[in-house]
C-alpha positions as CSV (number, residue, x, y, z in Angstrom):
1,X,19.1,10.2,3.9
2,X,20.9,6.9,3.8
3,X,19.0,4.4,1.7
4,X,21.6,1.6,1.8
5,X,19.4,-1.5,2.4
6,X,19.8,-5.2,1.8
7,X,16.4,-6.2,0.4
8,X,14.9,-3.0,-1.1
9,X,15.9,-0.2,-3.4
10,X,14.8,3.4,-2.7
11,X,14.6,5.9,-5.5
12,X,14.2,9.4,-3.9
13,X,15.3,11.4,-7.0
14,X,11.8,12.9,-7.3
15,X,11.3,13.6,-3.6
16,X,12.2,17.3,-3.6
17,X,10.8,18.1,-7.0
18,X,7.6,16.1,-6.9
19,X,7.2,14.6,-3.4
20,X,7.3,11.0,-4.7
21,X,9.6,8.2,-3.6
22,X,9.6,4.7,-5.1
23,X,10.5,1.6,-3.0
24,X,11.3,-1.5,-5.0
25,X,11.4,-5.0,-3.4
26,X,14.7,-6.4,-4.4
27,X,15.0,-10.2,-3.7
28,X,14.6,-11.5,-7.2
29,X,16.1,-15.0,-6.5
30,X,13.1,-15.7,-4.3
31,X,10.5,-13.7,-6.2
32,X,10.7,-11.0,-3.6
33,X,9.5,-13.3,-0.8
34,X,8.5,-11.0,2.1
35,X,10.7,-11.8,5.1
36,X,11.0,-9.9,8.4
37,X,14.1,-8.0,7.2
38,X,12.4,-6.8,4.0
39,X,9.3,-5.6,5.9
40,X,11.6,-3.9,8.5
41,X,13.5,-2.0,5.7
42,X,10.2,-0.8,4.2
43,X,8.9,0.4,7.5
44,X,12.1,2.2,8.4
45,X,12.0,3.9,5.0
46,X,8.4,5.0,5.5
47,X,9.1,6.4,9.0
48,X,12.1,8.4,7.6
49,X,9.9,9.7,4.8
50,X,7.1,10.7,7.2
51,X,9.6,12.9,9.0
52,X,10.5,14.6,5.7
53,X,8.1,17.5,4.9
54,X,8.7,17.0,1.2
55,X,7.0,13.6,1.1
56,X,3.7,13.4,-0.6
57,X,3.2,9.9,-2.1
58,X,5.1,6.6,-2.0
59,X,5.1,4.0,-4.7
60,X,5.8,0.4,-3.7
61,X,6.7,-2.1,-6.4
62,X,8.6,-5.3,-7.3
63,X,9.8,-6.5,-10.7
64,X,8.1,-7.9,-13.8
65,X,8.0,-11.5,-12.4
66,X,6.8,-10.7,-8.9
67,X,5.6,-8.0,-6.6
68,X,6.1,-10.4,-3.8
69,X,5.3,-14.1,-4.1
70,X,4.4,-14.6,-0.5
71,X,6.2,-14.8,2.8
72,X,9.7,-16.4,3.1
73,X,8.8,-20.1,3.6
74,X,12.4,-21.0,4.5
75,X,12.3,-18.5,7.3
76,X,9.0,-19.9,8.6
77,X,9.6,-23.6,8.3
78,X,11.4,-24.2,11.6
79,X,9.3,-21.7,13.5
80,X,7.4,-22.5,16.7
81,X,4.4,-20.6,18.0
82,X,6.7,-18.8,20.4
83,X,9.0,-17.7,17.6
84,X,6.0,-16.2,15.7
85,X,4.8,-14.4,18.9
86,X,8.2,-12.9,19.5
87,X,8.8,-12.0,15.9
88,X,8.6,-8.3,15.3
89,X,6.5,-8.7,12.1
90,X,3.2,-7.8,13.9
91,X,4.7,-4.5,15.1
92,X,6.1,-3.9,11.6
93,X,2.7,-4.4,10.0
94,X,1.2,-2.0,12.5
95,X,3.8,0.6,11.8
96,X,3.3,0.1,8.0
97,X,-0.5,0.7,8.5
98,X,0.2,3.9,10.4
99,X,2.0,5.7,7.5
100,X,-0.3,8.7,7.0
101,X,0.3,9.5,3.3
102,X,-0.8,7.6,0.2
103,X,1.0,4.4,-0.9
104,X,0.4,3.3,-4.5
105,X,1.2,-0.4,-5.1
106,X,2.5,-1.1,-8.7
107,X,2.1,-4.8,-9.1
108,X,3.4,-7.1,-11.8
109,X,3.7,-10.9,-11.7
110,X,3.0,-12.9,-8.6
111,X,1.3,-11.1,-5.7
112,X,0.6,-13.9,-3.3
113,X,0.2,-14.5,0.4
114,X,2.2,-11.9,2.4
115,X,2.8,-10.0,-0.8
116,X,-0.9,-9.8,-1.5
117,X,-1.5,-8.7,2.1
118,X,1.2,-6.0,1.6
119,X,-0.4,-4.7,-1.6
120,X,-3.9,-4.7,0.1
121,X,-2.4,-2.6,2.9
122,X,-1.5,0.1,0.4
123,X,-4.1,2.7,-0.6
124,X,-4.5,1.7,-4.2
125,X,-3.2,-1.0,-6.5
126,X,-2.2,-0.6,-10.2
127,X,-1.8,-4.0,-11.7
128,X,0.0,-5.2,-14.8
129,X,-2.0,-7.5,-17.0
130,X,0.4,-10.4,-16.1
131,X,-0.4,-10.2,-12.4
132,X,-1.6,-13.2,-10.4
133,X,-3.1,-12.6,-7.0
134,X,-4.1,-15.0,-4.2
135,X,-3.8,-16.2,-0.6
136,X,-2.3,-19.7,-1.0
137,X,-1.5,-20.3,2.6
138,X,-4.0,-23.1,2.8
139,X,-1.7,-25.1,0.4
140,X,1.0,-25.0,3.1
141,X,-1.2,-26.0,6.0
142,X,-1.4,-22.5,7.5
143,X,-3.7,-19.5,7.5
144,X,-3.2,-15.9,6.3
145,X,-1.8,-13.8,9.1
146,X,-1.6,-10.2,7.9
147,X,-4.9,-9.2,6.4
148,X,-5.6,-12.1,4.0
149,X,-8.8,-13.0,5.7
150,X,-9.8,-9.5,7.0
151,X,-8.9,-6.9,4.4
152,X,-9.6,-9.4,1.6
153,X,-13.1,-10.2,2.9
154,X,-13.9,-6.5,3.5
155,X,-12.8,-5.7,0.0
156,X,-14.3,-8.4,-2.2
157,X,-17.0,-9.9,0.1
158,X,-17.3,-13.2,2.1
159,X,-18.2,-15.6,-0.7
160,X,-15.3,-14.8,-3.0
161,X,-12.8,-14.3,-0.2
162,X,-13.8,-17.6,1.3
163,X,-13.4,-19.3,-2.1
164,X,-9.9,-18.1,-2.8
165,X,-8.6,-18.4,0.8
166,X,-10.0,-21.9,1.3
167,X,-8.9,-23.3,-2.1
168,X,-5.6,-21.4,-2.5
169,X,-6.4,-20.6,-6.1
170,X,-4.9,-17.7,-7.8
171,X,-6.8,-15.1,-9.8
172,X,-5.9,-12.7,-12.6
173,X,-5.5,-8.9,-12.7
174,X,-8.8,-8.6,-14.6
175,X,-10.6,-10.7,-12.0
176,X,-9.0,-8.5,-9.3
177,X,-10.3,-5.4,-11.0
178,X,-13.8,-6.9,-11.4
179,X,-13.9,-7.7,-7.7
180,X,-12.7,-4.1,-6.7
181,X,-9.3,-5.2,-5.4
182,X,-7.3,-3.2,-7.9
183,X,-7.9,0.3,-9.3
184,X,-6.6,-0.2,-12.8
185,X,-5.2,-2.9,-15.0
186,X,-2.5,-1.8,-17.5
187,X,0.1,-3.5,-19.8
188,X,2.9,-4.9,-17.7
189,X,5.5,-2.8,-19.4
190,X,3.7,0.4,-18.3
191,X,2.7,-0.5,-14.7
192,X,5.3,1.6,-13.0
193,X,4.8,4.5,-15.4
194,X,1.0,4.4,-14.7
195,X,1.6,4.3,-11.0
196,X,3.9,7.3,-11.3
197,X,1.3,9.3,-13.2
198,X,-1.3,8.5,-10.5
199,X,1.1,9.4,-7.7
200,X,1.8,12.7,-9.5
201,X,-1.9,13.5,-9.5
202,X,-2.0,12.9,-5.8
203,X,1.2,14.6,-5.0
204,X,0.0,18.0,-6.2
205,X,-2.9,18.0,-3.8
206,X,-2.9,19.4,-0.3
207,X,-0.7,17.2,1.9
208,X,-2.9,17.6,4.9
209,X,-6.1,16.8,2.9
210,X,-4.3,13.6,1.6
211,X,-3.7,12.6,5.2
212,X,-7.2,13.3,6.4
213,X,-8.9,11.5,3.5
214,X,-6.7,8.5,4.0
215,X,-7.5,8.5,7.8
216,X,-11.2,8.7,7.0
217,X,-11.1,5.9,4.4
218,X,-9.2,3.6,6.8
219,X,-11.9,4.3,9.5
220,X,-14.5,2.9,7.1
221,X,-12.9,-0.5,7.7
222,X,-12.4,-0.2,11.4
223,X,-15.5,1.7,12.8
224,X,-19.2,1.7,12.7
225,X,-20.9,4.0,10.0
226,X,-21.9,6.5,12.7
227,X,-18.3,6.7,14.0
228,X,-16.9,6.9,10.5
229,X,-19.2,9.7,9.6
230,X,-18.3,11.6,12.8
231,X,-14.6,11.3,12.0
232,X,-15.2,12.3,8.3
233,X,-17.1,15.4,9.5
234,X,-14.4,16.3,12.0
235,X,-11.7,16.0,9.3
236,X,-13.8,18.2,7.0
237,X,-14.0,20.9,9.7
238,X,-10.2,20.7,10.3
239,X,-9.5,21.6,6.7
240,X,-11.0,25.0,7.3
241,X,-8.2,25.8,9.7
242,X,-5.6,25.2,7.0
243,X,-4.0,27.7,4.6
244,X,-4.3,25.0,1.9
245,X,-8.1,25.3,2.1
246,X,-8.0,29.0,1.5
247,X,-5.5,28.5,-1.4
248,X,-7.5,25.7,-3.0
249,X,-10.8,27.7,-3.0
250,X,-9.1,31.0,-4.0
251,X,-7.3,29.2,-6.9
252,X,-10.6,27.7,-8.0
253,X,-12.3,31.1,-8.1
254,X,-9.3,32.6,-9.9
255,X,-9.2,29.7,-12.4
256,X,-5.6,28.8,-11.7
257,X,-3.7,25.8,-10.3
258,X,-3.4,25.9,-6.5
259,X,0.0,26.0,-4.9
260,X,-0.3,23.9,-1.7
261,X,2.2,24.2,1.1
262,X,1.0,21.6,3.5
263,X,-0.4,23.8,6.3
């Protein structure tokens, strides 16, 4: 696979051995500001990984100063409504959200605006203790446009989401943890290492079960409770058609580690 990109780095050394790939946002001069090209490179990578049967988990990260400090303001400044409508970002966000396997966000530094929306679109967030989160679009006279009112509100509740979106204030990693936005807060120097350990725990599970659980959890955001429960039950039934289900239960009874093959 050719991972020669302008704005991201792709580390696939552990793909064949562990099923894990790390994508690093690589625009340090602008604190990894999330422009259309960067989002496109991420999505193209995910779509290539989806076609590779070895893929189990993806880690998405930045650097110590920033995961992504918002959208690229220079790109947006001269835009008209028609430019935004024709921009492919909406399609790219949709394609990102359709990636069926777990994505772990390893966040250090600034995680703001579009960067915050990108982290929230991942399945779990591991945050370094220097992280700063927020939706500061109000400070620029605009609104969030990729989940900063919707995922944010569904995750932390109306009162707090309204406060941070309407004031543009940032909040710390510890506050994010208390609000249920991040799964774990760790020392900044260990963020990527912790994310890798969590990815490894996921990667040894049944690939199809990973997909079905992710699908069911996303449905909890997008459907009624009855519809979500119906999908959850359907996915539970589907696992009984899989060799992995037989292997997992047999390994449990034999007190050994299961060897999942993804079918």
